[in-house]
C-alpha positions as CSV (number, residue, x, y, z in Angstrom):
1,M,83.8,-90.4,-0.2
2,P,82.8,-93.8,1.7
3,G,83.9,-91.8,4.8
4,D,82.2,-88.9,4.2
5,Y,79.3,-91.4,3.9
6,Q,79.8,-93.1,7.3
7,A,80.2,-89.3,8.9
8,F,77.3,-88.4,7.2
9,L,75.1,-91.7,8.2
10,K,76.2,-91.2,11.6
11,E,75.5,-87.8,12.0
12,Y,71.9,-88.4,10.8
13,Q,71.3,-90.7,12.9
14,Q,72.5,-88.7,16.4
15,N,69.7,-86.4,14.6
16,L,66.8,-88.6,14.0
17,A,67.6,-90.0,17.6
18,E,67.3,-86.6,18.9
19,F,64.8,-85.5,17.0
20,N,62.5,-88.9,18.3
21,K,63.5,-88.2,21.6
22,E,61.9,-84.4,21.6
23,W,59.0,-85.5,19.3
24,N,57.9,-88.2,22.2
25,Q,58.6,-85.5,24.7
26,V,56.0,-83.1,23.1
27,R,53.7,-85.9,22.0
28,R,53.5,-87.0,25.7
29,E,53.1,-83.5,26.8
30,F,49.8,-82.8,24.3
31,E,48.5,-86.1,25.1
32,Q,48.4,-84.7,28.8
33,A,46.9,-81.4,28.1
34,D,44.3,-83.4,25.9
35,K,43.5,-85.6,28.8
36,E,43.4,-82.8,31.1
37,Y,41.4,-81.0,28.2
38,R,38.7,-84.0,27.8
39,K,38.4,-84.2,31.6
40,E,37.6,-80.4,32.2
41,L,35.1,-80.7,28.8
42,K,32.9,-83.8,30.3
43,E,32.5,-82.2,33.5
44,L,31.1,-78.6,31.5
45,R,28.8,-80.8,29.7
46,R,27.5,-82.4,32.6
47,K,27.4,-79.0,34.6
48,N,25.7,-77.8,31.7
49,A,22.9,-80.6,31.2
50,S,22.1,-80.3,34.8
51,L,21.0,-76.5,34.3
52,F,18.6,-77.8,31.9
53,K,16.7,-80.5,33.8
């Protein structure tokens, strides 16, 4: 039984490491998209405000 536990633990740790790697990639992509979106939104607000001067 301890051997099964060790194998399970090793597989679990590998799966967790892979998940974290994928999650970090998705998070970076989201943060980049969010940054671009906020930049565009700021520009649109600036243009919109200039229409009402």
